[in-house]
C-alpha positions in Angstrom: 31.3 -39.5 -23.3 29.2 -38.4 -26.3 32.3 -37.2 -28.1 34.0 -40.6 -27.5 30.9 -42.5 -28.8 30.7 -40.4 -32.0 34.4 -40.7 -32.6 34.2 -44.5 -32.3 31.2 -44.6 -34.6 33.1 -42.4 -37.1 36.1 -44.7 -37.1 33.8 -47.7 -37.6 32.0 -46.1 -40.6 35.4 -45.1 -42.1 36.7 -48.6 -41.8 33.6 -50.4 -43.0 31.8 -48.1 -45.5 30.3 -50.9 -47.6 28.8 -52.7 -44.5 27.3 -49.4 -43.2 25.8 -48.5 -46.5 24.4 -52.0 -47.1 22.9 -52.0 -43.6 21.3 -48.6 -44.1 19.8 -49.6 -47.4 18.5 -52.8 -46.0 16.8 -51.1 -43.0 15.3 -48.5 -45.3 13.9 -51.2 -47.7 12.5 -53.2 -44.7 10.8 -50.1 -43.3 9.3 -49.3 -46.8 7.6 -52.7 -46.9 4.9 -51.2 -44.7 4.0 -48.7 -47.5 2.7 -51.7 -49.6 -0.3 -51.9 -47.2 -0.7 -48.1 -47.0 -4.3 -47.0 -47.8 -5.7 -43.5 -47.7 -9.0 -43.3 -45.9 -11.5 -41.4 -48.1 -14.6 -41.8 -45.9 -14.1 -39.7 -42.8 -17.4 -40.8 -41.3 -16.3 -44.5 -41.1 
C-alpha cells in the first residue's frame, strides 16, 4: 500500500512540477508569516 501511494505521488509530481513547487513555496511563505510576531523573551522572571 505504501509503495503504491508513493508511486502515485511521484507520478503526480513528475506530471505537475510547477504546481508542486508553487504550492510548496506558498505553504512555506504562509508558515513563515508567524516569524513576523516572533519575539525572544529576555526576562526569564516574567
